[in-house]
Structure formats: structure tokens, C-alpha cells
N, C-alpha and C positions, 0 to 999 in steps of 0.2 A: 358152447360158451354160455355163461350164466346171463340171464336177463335181469338180474338184480341190479339196482342202481349202485353206482360206485359210492363207497363210504365217504362221508364228508371228512375233510382234513381236520386233524385235531386242532382245538383252539390253542392259541399261544398261551404259554404259561408265563404270567407276569408276576413273579415273586418279588422282583426288584424293579422299580420304575425310576429311571433317570429323569430329572426335571432341570431344564435350563431356564433361567429367569434372571431378572435384573438385580443389580446391586443398589438400585434406587427404588423407592416405593412407588414412583410414578405420580401422575397428577390426579388420579381418581381413587377414591376409597374402594371402588369396585375391584381394583387389582388386588389389593390385600385381602379383600373378602373372598375373591376367587381362589387365592392361594390357601386360605383357611378351609374353604369348601373342598378343594382338592385333597388337603390333608385329611379331612374327615372321611373321604371316600377311601383313601389309602389305608386308613386305620380300620375301617369297616371290613376291608378285604384282606387285612393282615399283610399288606404289601410294604416292603422296605423302601424308603426313599433314598435314592442316590442323587447327590447334587454337588455343587461347587464348593462347599465347605465354608462359606462366609456367614457372618452374623449380621450383615447389613442388608438393607433394602428388602425386596420381596424374597430374596434367598433366606434371610433371617426369619421373616414372617412364616414362611413355609416350614422351615426346619423346626422352629419353636412350636408351631401348632402340632406337628407330628410327635415331637418329644413330650409335649404336655399331655397328649392323649395316650402316652405309654408305648408309642411306636418306635421302630428302629430307624436310625438315620446314619448313612455313611456319607461323609464329606471327603472330597478330593480337592486339594488346593496346592498350587505351586509354592515352593519355599519362599519366593520373594514376596508373595502376598501374605503368607503367614507371618513373615518378619515385620510387616506393616500393621500387625495386630488386628487384622480383619477376620482371622480364622475363628470359627465357632468352637469354643473349648468344651462345650457340653454335649457333644455328639456321642452316639453309640460307638462310632469308629471314625477317626479323622486320619486320613492318609495324606502325607506330604510328599509331593513329587517334584522332579527337577525342572519341569517346563510346562508351558501351556499345552503343548502338543501331547505330552505325556499325560497330562490331566484328562484330556478328551479321550485318549485311548483307554485309560484305566476306567473312566466312567462308563464308556461303551462296553468294556469287557464285563464290568460288574453288573450291568443292567440287562433286563429282558425286553425293554421297550423305552421309548423316549417321548417326553412331552415338553413342549415349550410354552411357558407362560409369557406374558408381556415382558419385554426387555429391549435392550439396545443392540449395538453392534456385536458385542460378545455373544449374546443370546442367539442372534441370527446366524453368526458365523458358526457357532457350535451346532445349531440345528442343520444348517446347510451342509456342513461337513458330514454329518450322519446320513443325510439324504444322498450325498454324493457317493459315500461308501456303499450305501444300499444299491444305488444305480450301477455301481461297478461290481456288485456281487460279493462285497467283502463282509456283509452281514445280511440277515433276513429278519431283523427286528422291526416291529411297527413303530412309526414315528407320527406324532400328532401335535397339533396346536390347540390350546384352550383359548378360544376366540372370545376373550372377555370384552364386553362393551364394543364389539366390532373392531378391536385393536388390529387384528390381522386381515381385515377385509381387503385392504388395498394390496397386501402381499399375495393373498390368494387370487385376486383378480389379475395381478401381474403374472402369476404362474399360468393362469388360463391364457393370457395374452401370449406367453412364450410358446404355448402349444399351437395357437392359431398361426403364429409366425414361423412354426416348424423348427424351433430351437429346442423343443422338448416333446417327447412322445406322450401320448395319452397314458400308456402304462406307467411311465416314469412320473407323470403328474399324480397318478394314483398312489405314489409312495407316501404322500403327505395327507394324513387324515385331519379333519377339523370338526370341532363341535364347541358349542358354548357351555355345555353341561359336562362337568368332570366325570360323572358316572357313565353318561352316554359315550363319552370319548374313550374311556377305559374299556367299555363293552365292545366298541368298534375295534379297538386295538387287539382285544382278546380274540376276536373273530377274523382278524386280518390274515389274508392269504398272500404270501410274498410274491412279488412280481418276478417272473422268470426273465432275467436279463440276458441269458445266453453268454455271460462273461465268465470264463473259468476263474474261480475264486483263487486257486493256488497261484496261478500265474500273476494275476494282479497283485496279490498279496506280496509276492516276492519283489515285483518291480517297484511297488510303492514303498517298500521297506518296512512293512508292518511286523515282520517276524520277530524282531527284537522287542518291540513293544508288547506283542502277545506274550512273549516269554516273561517279560517284566510283570505284566498283569497277572499271568498265571502263578507266578511265584508269590505274589502278594495276596491273591484271593484265597480266603479260607477254604 
């Protein structure tokens, strides 16, 4: 038996980064500044932005910053929101889907990792569905929050509380990375080692009905 140390696992390839964030600009200029800072890091690493396809709020700030820097942006938006004229028409690729659930599935399929910027219920719901899918073994992609001006402090503290109250395990708490610096957060995501949940992916996948959405996403992904 060899005494050589085991090789380190390969770093995650983050060619496309999905970002969930608000359709509002928020109360602080720091939020928009952080969106622009994240855009600069994505541009410097030649990473494609995948996001919710809207032109408003922090979503619009982030997409515009990437586009203005010559980067690629893929937007995914439900038809009912496109009809309300909130869709960003200047994107590299705008994909219109039939429902909010389809939107999340397509965004997840198109991306190699997920970041949440400050946002409201929609942002939190999208983030926690991705974390739940990871806990169930449906994907192994890194998920993180860009903790701008302490916005996510109480959320992170709540997750720690859930661990102490035994509603969440330490490994599952580790599914969510956090940093206030976008470059540091992306570095941590690239070095992320997926949690071994012990849940058979295929069984969960079938029971939760993801096969049809996977087929839809695969058919539309270039």
C-alpha cells in the first residue's frame, strides 16, 4: 500500500455562476456597490452570469455591470413576468419559461454554483430550495451568500441555532458558505468539497419529479 497522501479533490469548475438577488435596490448604496463588485470579479474570471432575467433592482444592476464589462449574461424569466415588461432585453441569452419552478430548475441546471446577494422572500426561497436539493443529494454545487453590510448575519445565526436545536446537522449547515468579499467567496466556492449526504440521488430525483425538468433544461442548454 502506498504511503503517499491522497490527492486533493479537484476544485469546482465555476464557468457559470447563478446569482439570486432582489428586484428592489434595497435601502443602502452598499447593496448596489456589492453587485457591481461581484460583476467585476465574474468578469475578471471570465465567468458567465446566470440570473433571473429582470432589468429592475439589484438584478438589473448586476446584469448591466456584467454586460457593460463585455461579459456574458443568461437570464431565465417566467412568461408572466416577461409580459409585465420587467425582462431585460439586452442580455446575451434570455430564456422564457412557463413557471417559477421551471425557472429555478433551469437556472440550477445552467450554473456551476450559486450566490445570493441581498434580497427578499424570492431570493431566500430560491437559495433555500438549492440548499434543500443539495441536502437531498440532487446536486453537488457550492452555494454561498455575499454578506453585504451584515445583511445575512441574522440568517446565518438562525442556521447555527437550528444546529444547536438539532433540526440541522453540522454537515448540512456547511452547505452554505458566506463571505463579505466576492472574490473570497468565489475562491471558497471553487475549493468546496460536497457534503456526503448518503441520499441516493436517482431515487430522490424520481420521487421529487425532477426528471421532466432535467429533460427540459437539457434540451434548452447549448
